BAMIZA-278228 format. One record per residue: residue in three letters; residue number from 1; x, y, z of N, C-alpha, C in turn. Coordinates in Angstrom, 3 decimals. Example, Ala and Ser with C-alpha at 12.3 -4.5 7.8 and 13.67 -1.06 7.14 Angstrom:
2
<node type="ALA" seq="1" n_px="13.190" n_py="-5.690" n_pz="7.800" ca_px="12.300" ca_py="-4.500" ca_pz="7.800" c_px="13.200" c_py="-3.300" c_pz="7.800"/>
<node type="SER" seq="2" n_px="12.850" n_py="-2.250" n_pz="7.080" ca_px="13.670" ca_py="-1.060" ca_pz="7.140" c_px="12.900" c_py="0.030" c_pz="7.870"/>
! end
This chain:
87
<node type="GLY" seq="1" n_px="-25.906" n_py="7.089" n_pz="12.774" ca_px="-26.945" ca_py="7.498" ca_pz="11.906" c_px="-26.723" c_py="6.995" c_pz="10.482"/>
<node type="VAL" seq="2" n_px="-27.617" n_py="7.363" n_pz="9.634" ca_px="-27.595" ca_py="6.886" ca_pz="8.264" c_px="-26.404" c_py="7.432" c_pz="7.474"/>
<node type="LEU" seq="3" n_px="-25.878" n_py="8.583" n_pz="7.839" ca_px="-24.743" ca_py="9.153" ca_pz="7.113" c_px="-23.394" c_py="8.744" c_pz="7.690"/>
<node type="THR" seq="4" n_px="-23.376" n_py="7.917" n_pz="8.713" ca_px="-22.097" ca_py="7.570" ca_pz="9.339" c_px="-21.629" c_py="6.160" c_pz="9.021"/>
<node type="TYR" seq="5" n_px="-22.324" n_py="5.443" n_pz="8.156" ca_px="-21.995" ca_py="4.043" ca_pz="7.930" c_px="-20.650" c_py="3.841" c_pz="7.252"/>
<node type="MET" seq="6" n_px="-20.114" n_py="4.814" n_pz="6.553" ca_px="-18.828" ca_py="4.609" ca_pz="5.887" c_px="-17.725" c_py="5.523" c_pz="6.403"/>
<node type="TRP" seq="7" n_px="-17.857" n_py="6.000" n_pz="7.617" ca_px="-16.832" ca_py="6.902" ca_pz="8.140" c_px="-15.490" c_py="6.206" c_pz="8.279"/>
<node type="GLY" seq="8" n_px="-15.479" n_py="4.890" n_pz="8.398" ca_px="-14.216" ca_py="4.152" ca_pz="8.463" c_px="-13.421" c_py="4.244" c_pz="7.180"/>
<node type="ASP" seq="9" n_px="-14.061" n_py="4.565" n_pz="6.070" ca_px="-13.359" ca_py="4.686" ca_pz="4.795" c_px="-12.501" c_py="5.933" c_pz="4.706"/>
<node type="TYR" seq="10" n_px="-12.792" n_py="6.940" n_pz="5.520" ca_px="-11.954" ca_py="8.132" ca_pz="5.457" c_px="-11.304" c_py="8.476" c_pz="6.778"/>
<node type="GLY" seq="11" n_px="-11.379" n_py="7.602" n_pz="7.757" ca_px="-10.549" ca_py="7.685" ca_pz="8.941" c_px="-10.867" c_py="8.752" c_pz="9.969"/>
<node type="GLU" seq="12" n_px="-11.999" n_py="9.348" n_pz="9.911" ca_px="-12.384" ca_py="10.348" ca_pz="10.903" c_px="-13.668" c_py="9.894" c_pz="11.581"/>
<node type="PRO" seq="13" n_px="-13.822" n_py="10.199" n_pz="12.862" ca_px="-15.105" ca_py="9.901" ca_pz="13.497" c_px="-16.210" c_py="10.748" c_pz="12.859"/>
<node type="PRO" seq="14" n_px="-17.441" n_py="10.288" n_pz="12.919" ca_px="-18.531" ca_py="11.016" ca_pz="12.256" c_px="-18.629" c_py="12.491" c_pz="12.633"/>
<node type="ALA" seq="15" n_px="-18.321" n_py="12.839" n_pz="13.865" ca_px="-18.423" ca_py="14.234" ca_pz="14.284" c_px="-17.403" c_py="15.124" c_pz="13.576"/>
<node type="ARG" seq="16" n_px="-16.310" n_py="14.543" n_pz="13.091" ca_px="-15.264" ca_py="15.332" ca_pz="12.435" c_px="-15.255" c_py="15.179" c_pz="10.922"/>
<node type="GLY" seq="17" n_px="-16.077" n_py="14.275" n_pz="10.411" ca_px="-16.101" ca_py="14.046" ca_pz="8.967" c_px="-16.785" c_py="15.177" c_pz="8.229"/>
<node type="SER" seq="18" n_px="-16.244" n_py="15.532" n_pz="7.071" ca_px="-16.854" ca_py="16.616" ca_pz="6.302" c_px="-17.958" c_py="16.083" c_pz="5.405"/>
<node type="PHE" seq="19" n_px="-18.882" n_py="16.951" n_pz="5.073" ca_px="-19.959" ca_py="16.576" ca_pz="4.167" c_px="-19.395" c_py="16.216" c_pz="2.797"/>
<node type="ALA" seq="20" n_px="-18.377" n_py="16.950" n_pz="2.346" ca_px="-17.806" ca_py="16.714" ca_pz="1.014" c_px="-17.239" c_py="15.306" c_pz="0.891"/>
<node type="ILE" seq="21" n_px="-16.481" n_py="14.863" n_pz="1.883" ca_px="-15.922" ca_py="13.511" ca_pz="1.834" c_px="-17.037" c_py="12.484" c_pz="1.840"/>
<node type="ASN" seq="22" n_px="-18.024" n_py="12.669" n_pz="2.683" ca_px="-19.142" ca_py="11.728" ca_pz="2.741" c_px="-19.883" c_py="11.686" c_pz="1.409"/>
<node type="ALA" seq="23" n_px="-20.081" n_py="12.839" n_pz="0.789" ca_px="-20.766" ca_py="12.889" ca_pz="-0.502" c_px="-19.943" c_py="12.200" c_pz="-1.586"/>
<node type="LEU" seq="24" n_px="-18.638" n_py="12.439" n_pz="-1.593" ca_px="-17.775" ca_py="11.787" ca_pz="-2.592" c_px="-17.768" c_py="10.275" c_pz="-2.432"/>
<node type="LEU" seq="25" n_px="-17.699" n_py="9.803" n_pz="-1.202" ca_px="-17.731" ca_py="8.360" ca_pz="-0.973" c_px="-19.075" c_py="7.766" c_pz="-1.367"/>
<node type="SER" seq="26" n_px="-20.146" n_py="8.465" n_pz="-1.060" ca_px="-21.469" ca_py="7.983" ca_pz="-1.451" c_px="-21.564" c_py="7.868" c_pz="-2.969"/>
<node type="TYR" seq="27" n_px="-21.046" n_py="8.862" n_pz="-3.676" ca_px="-21.053" ca_py="8.830" ca_pz="-5.140" c_px="-20.186" c_py="7.677" c_pz="-5.651"/>
<node type="HIS" seq="28" n_px="-19.006" n_py="7.514" n_pz="-5.043" ca_px="-18.067" ca_py="6.470" ca_pz="-5.459" c_px="-18.687" c_py="5.081" c_pz="-5.326"/>
<node type="PHE" seq="29" n_px="-19.378" n_py="4.832" n_pz="-4.221" ca_px="-19.983" ca_py="3.526" ca_pz="-3.988" c_px="-21.386" c_py="3.396" c_pz="-4.585"/>
<node type="GLY" seq="30" n_px="-21.811" n_py="4.374" n_pz="-5.362" ca_px="-23.159" ca_py="4.382" ca_pz="-5.913" c_px="-23.519" c_py="3.150" c_pz="-6.721"/>
<node type="ASN" seq="31" n_px="-22.574" n_py="2.612" n_pz="-7.451" ca_px="-22.831" ca_py="1.414" ca_pz="-8.249" c_px="-22.393" c_py="0.143" c_pz="-7.536"/>
<node type="GLY" seq="32" n_px="-22.071" n_py="0.244" n_pz="-6.273" ca_px="-21.626" ca_py="-0.924" ca_pz="-5.516" c_px="-20.116" c_py="-0.919" c_pz="-5.345"/>
<node type="ALA" seq="33" n_px="-19.650" n_py="-1.691" n_pz="-4.403" ca_px="-18.221" ca_py="-1.806" ca_pz="-4.149" c_px="-17.681" c_py="-3.021" c_pz="-4.902"/>
<node type="PHE" seq="34" n_px="-16.420" n_py="-2.977" n_pz="-5.235" ca_px="-15.788" ca_py="-4.067" ca_pz="-5.963" c_px="-14.570" c_py="-4.553" c_pz="-5.199"/>
<node type="TYR" seq="35" n_px="-14.322" n_py="-5.821" n_pz="-5.268" ca_px="-13.198" ca_py="-6.439" ca_pz="-4.579" c_px="-12.473" c_py="-7.347" c_pz="-5.557"/>
<node type="PRO" seq="36" n_px="-11.161" n_py="-7.476" n_pz="-5.418" ca_px="-10.431" ca_py="-8.354" ca_pz="-6.339" c_px="-10.836" c_py="-9.815" c_pz="-6.145"/>
<node type="VAL" seq="37" n_px="-10.959" n_py="-10.531" n_pz="-7.256" ca_px="-11.243" ca_py="-11.963" ca_pz="-7.187" c_px="-10.062" c_py="-12.638" c_pz="-6.499"/>
<node type="GLY" seq="38" n_px="-10.331" n_py="-13.380" n_pz="-5.458" ca_px="-9.268" ca_py="-14.033" ca_pz="-4.703" c_px="-8.876" c_py="-13.255" c_pz="-3.452"/>
<node type="GLY" seq="39" n_px="-9.469" n_py="-12.084" n_pz="-3.250" ca_px="-9.190" ca_py="-11.293" ca_pz="-2.057" c_px="-8.115" c_py="-10.245" c_pz="-2.284"/>
<node type="PRO" seq="40" n_px="-7.912" n_py="-9.372" n_pz="-1.300" ca_px="-6.966" ca_py="-8.268" ca_pz="-1.457" c_px="-5.519" c_py="-8.706" c_pz="-1.619"/>
<node type="ALA" seq="41" n_px="-5.168" n_py="-9.905" n_pz="-1.186" ca_px="-3.791" ca_py="-10.388" ca_pz="-1.354" c_px="-3.427" c_py="-10.512" c_pz="-2.829"/>
<node type="MET" seq="42" n_px="-4.418" n_py="-10.628" n_pz="-3.709" ca_px="-4.144" ca_py="-10.741" ca_pz="-5.142" c_px="-3.492" c_py="-9.468" c_pz="-5.687"/>
<node type="ILE" seq="43" n_px="-3.784" n_py="-8.317" n_pz="-5.092" ca_px="-3.147" ca_py="-7.072" ca_pz="-5.527" c_px="-1.649" c_py="-7.165" c_pz="-5.264"/>
<node type="ALA" seq="44" n_px="-1.272" n_py="-7.544" n_pz="-4.058" ca_px="0.150" ca_py="-7.671" ca_pz="-3.721" c_px="0.822" c_py="-8.749" c_pz="-4.568"/>
<node type="ASN" seq="45" n_px="0.161" n_py="-9.871" n_pz="-4.755" ca_px="0.749" ca_py="-10.951" ca_pz="-5.558" c_px="1.046" c_py="-10.499" c_pz="-6.978"/>
<node type="ASN" seq="46" n_px="0.154" n_py="-9.720" n_pz="-7.558" ca_px="0.375" ca_py="-9.241" ca_pz="-8.915" c_px="1.458" c_py="-8.172" c_pz="-8.982"/>
<node type="VAL" seq="47" n_px="1.550" n_py="-7.336" n_pz="-7.967" ca_px="2.618" ca_py="-6.336" ca_pz="-7.928" c_px="3.974" c_py="-7.035" c_pz="-7.820"/>
<node type="VAL" seq="48" n_px="4.046" n_py="-8.074" n_pz="-6.984" ca_px="5.294" ca_py="-8.841" ca_pz="-6.842" c_px="5.689" c_py="-9.433" c_pz="-8.192"/>
<node type="ARG" seq="49" n_px="4.753" n_py="-9.989" n_pz="-8.909" ca_px="5.039" ca_py="-10.592" ca_pz="-10.213" c_px="5.621" c_py="-9.556" c_pz="-11.177"/>
<node type="VAL" seq="50" n_px="5.059" n_py="-8.345" n_pz="-11.191" ca_px="5.558" ca_py="-7.288" ca_pz="-12.069" c_px="6.986" c_py="-6.912" c_pz="-11.690"/>
<node type="ILE" seq="51" n_px="7.261" n_py="-6.769" n_pz="-10.397" ca_px="8.606" ca_py="-6.412" ca_pz="-9.935" c_px="9.604" c_py="-7.492" c_pz="-10.329"/>
<node type="GLU" seq="52" n_px="9.248" n_py="-8.756" n_pz="-10.107" ca_px="10.162" ca_py="-9.849" ca_pz="-10.423" c_px="10.368" c_py="-9.993" c_pz="-11.929"/>
<node type="ASN" seq="53" n_px="9.335" n_py="-9.771" n_pz="-12.734" ca_px="9.487" ca_py="-9.826" ca_pz="-14.187" c_px="10.404" c_py="-8.728" c_pz="-14.708"/>
<node type="ALA" seq="54" n_px="10.506" n_py="-7.634" n_pz="-13.969" ca_px="11.384" ca_py="-6.531" ca_pz="-14.349" c_px="12.791" c_py="-6.709" c_pz="-13.786"/>
<node type="GLY" seq="55" n_px="13.054" n_py="-7.863" n_pz="-13.148" ca_px="14.383" ca_py="-8.126" ca_pz="-12.612" c_px="14.556" c_py="-7.759" c_pz="-11.160"/>
<node type="GLY" seq="56" n_px="13.495" n_py="-7.314" n_pz="-10.507" ca_px="13.577" ca_py="-6.940" ca_pz="-9.100" c_px="13.405" c_py="-8.134" c_pz="-8.186"/>
<node type="LYS" seq="57" n_px="13.532" n_py="-7.867" n_pz="-6.922" ca_px="13.407" ca_py="-8.909" ca_pz="-5.913" c_px="12.533" c_py="-8.379" c_pz="-4.783"/>
<node type="VAL" seq="58" n_px="11.606" n_py="-9.197" n_pz="-4.315" ca_px="10.719" ca_py="-8.817" ca_pz="-3.219" c_px="10.977" c_py="-9.755" c_pz="-2.057"/>
<node type="LEU" seq="59" n_px="11.309" n_py="-9.177" n_pz="-0.920" ca_px="11.546" ca_py="-9.959" ca_pz="0.290" c_px="10.573" c_py="-9.502" c_pz="1.359"/>
<node type="VAL" seq="60" n_px="10.030" n_py="-10.439" n_pz="2.100" ca_px="9.159" ca_py="-10.090" ca_pz="3.218" c_px="9.809" c_py="-10.561" c_pz="4.503"/>
<node type="ARG" seq="61" n_px="9.546" n_py="-9.820" n_pz="5.558" ca_px="10.144" ca_py="-10.094" ca_pz="6.862" c_px="11.662" c_py="-10.167" c_pz="6.783"/>
<node type="ALA" seq="62" n_px="12.246" n_py="-9.352" n_pz="5.929" ca_px="13.693" ca_py="-9.284" ca_pz="5.789" c_px="14.214" c_py="-8.231" c_pz="6.762"/>
<node type="PRO" seq="63" n_px="15.037" n_py="-8.615" n_pz="7.708" ca_px="15.515" ca_py="-7.666" ca_pz="8.722" c_px="16.598" c_py="-6.729" c_pz="8.163"/>
<node type="VAL" seq="64" n_px="16.172" n_py="-5.623" n_pz="7.568" ca_px="17.108" ca_py="-4.647" ca_pz="7.000" c_px="17.770" c_py="-3.885" c_pz="8.128"/>
<node type="THR" seq="65" n_px="19.112" n_py="-3.850" n_pz="8.094" ca_px="19.856" ca_py="-3.121" ca_pz="9.126" c_px="20.263" c_py="-1.736" c_pz="8.657"/>
<node type="SER" seq="66" n_px="20.436" n_py="-1.564" n_pz="7.331" ca_px="20.750" ca_py="-0.235" ca_pz="6.814" c_px="20.486" c_py="-0.174" c_pz="5.319"/>
<node type="ILE" seq="67" n_px="20.316" n_py="1.047" n_pz="4.832" ca_px="20.151" ca_py="1.294" ca_pz="3.403" c_px="21.501" c_py="1.759" c_pz="2.888"/>
<node type="LEU" seq="68" n_px="21.993" n_py="1.117" n_pz="1.837" ca_px="23.300" ca_py="1.450" ca_pz="1.272" c_px="23.154" c_py="2.670" c_pz="0.365"/>
<node type="VAL" seq="69" n_px="23.985" n_py="3.688" n_pz="0.621" ca_px="23.894" ca_py="4.960" ca_pz="-0.086" c_px="25.275" c_py="5.324" c_pz="-0.609"/>
<node type="ASP" seq="70" n_px="25.345" n_py="5.784" n_pz="-1.876" ca_px="26.636" ca_py="6.192" ca_pz="-2.427" c_px="26.996" c_py="7.605" c_pz="-1.969"/>
<node type="LYS" seq="71" n_px="28.145" n_py="8.099" n_pz="-2.437" ca_px="28.635" ca_py="9.410" ca_pz="-1.983" c_px="27.735" c_py="10.573" c_pz="-2.408"/>
<node type="ASN" seq="72" n_px="26.873" n_py="10.330" n_pz="-3.405" ca_px="25.944" ca_py="11.369" ca_pz="-3.863" c_px="24.590" c_py="11.285" c_pz="-3.166"/>
<node type="GLY" seq="73" n_px="24.464" n_py="10.347" n_pz="-2.235" ca_px="23.215" ca_py="10.204" ca_pz="-1.497" c_px="22.180" c_py="9.334" c_pz="-2.187"/>
<node type="LYS" seq="74" n_px="22.581" n_py="8.632" n_pz="-3.254" ca_px="21.653" ca_py="7.766" ca_pz="-3.988" c_px="21.695" c_py="6.353" c_pz="-3.405"/>
<node type="ALA" seq="75" n_px="20.518" n_py="5.821" n_pz="-3.088" ca_px="20.435" ca_py="4.468" ca_pz="-2.537" c_px="20.750" c_py="3.457" c_pz="-3.632"/>
<node type="TYR" seq="76" n_px="21.554" n_py="2.464" n_pz="-3.298" ca_px="21.895" ca_py="1.432" ca_pz="-4.282" c_px="21.692" c_py="0.020" c_pz="-3.754"/>
<node type="GLY" seq="77" n_px="21.163" n_py="-0.121" n_pz="-2.563" ca_px="20.901" ca_py="-1.452" ca_pz="-2.033" c_px="20.557" c_py="-1.406" c_pz="-0.555"/>
<node type="VAL" seq="78" n_px="20.435" n_py="-2.595" n_pz="0.023" ca_px="20.154" ca_py="-2.714" ca_pz="1.449" c_px="21.097" c_py="-3.730" c_pz="2.071"/>
<node type="GLU" seq="79" n_px="21.358" n_py="-3.535" n_pz="3.338" ca_px="22.150" ca_py="-4.490" ca_pz="4.102" c_px="21.216" c_py="-5.137" c_pz="5.120"/>
<node type="MET" seq="80" n_px="21.277" n_py="-6.454" n_pz="5.146" ca_px="20.454" ca_py="-7.201" ca_pz="6.089" c_px="21.375" c_py="-7.929" c_pz="7.051"/>
<node type="LYS" seq="81" n_px="20.794" n_py="-8.607" n_pz="8.012" ca_px="21.596" ca_py="-9.306" ca_pz="9.004" c_px="22.558" c_py="-10.301" c_pz="8.373"/>
<node type="ARG" seq="82" n_px="22.118" n_py="-10.967" n_pz="7.305" ca_px="22.933" ca_py="-12.039" ca_pz="6.732" c_px="23.612" c_py="-11.703" c_pz="5.414"/>
<node type="ASN" seq="83" n_px="23.137" n_py="-10.699" n_pz="4.679" ca_px="23.759" ca_py="-10.382" ca_pz="3.392" c_px="23.397" c_py="-8.986" c_pz="2.921"/>
<node type="ARG" seq="84" n_px="23.974" n_py="-8.618" n_pz="1.780" ca_px="23.679" ca_py="-7.343" ca_pz="1.127" c_px="23.002" c_py="-7.608" c_pz="-0.204"/>
<node type="ILE" seq="85" n_px="22.095" n_py="-6.736" n_pz="-0.555" ca_px="21.449" ca_py="-6.812" ca_pz="-1.857" c_px="21.652" c_py="-5.480" c_pz="-2.536"/>
<node type="HIS" seq="86" n_px="22.238" n_py="-5.512" n_pz="-3.731" ca_px="22.479" ca_py="-4.299" ca_pz="-4.511" c_px="21.408" c_py="-4.177" c_pz="-5.592"/>
<node type="ALA" seq="87" n_px="20.913" n_py="-2.959" n_pz="-5.735" ca_px="19.864" ca_py="-2.714" ca_pz="-6.738" c_px="20.486" c_py="-2.556" c_pz="-8.112"/>
! end
């Protein structure tokens, strides 16, 4: 029906969706939807740039075998198949 076109935005089938969520989404999209120029990957690319500019490192498809934790339970790095990275 006419009120079910955006049920995918809140993850419930139309029969379980609340009127309040549907109303909020309708209000939110009232002026149209917006998308990042260059597609959604631009959000991740910009987040990576911020992390790297702050001295961090971003790895994808890195096979982490364990999270390194000190005696106080604070994480200080990760161990991967080939090496360790300390934060």
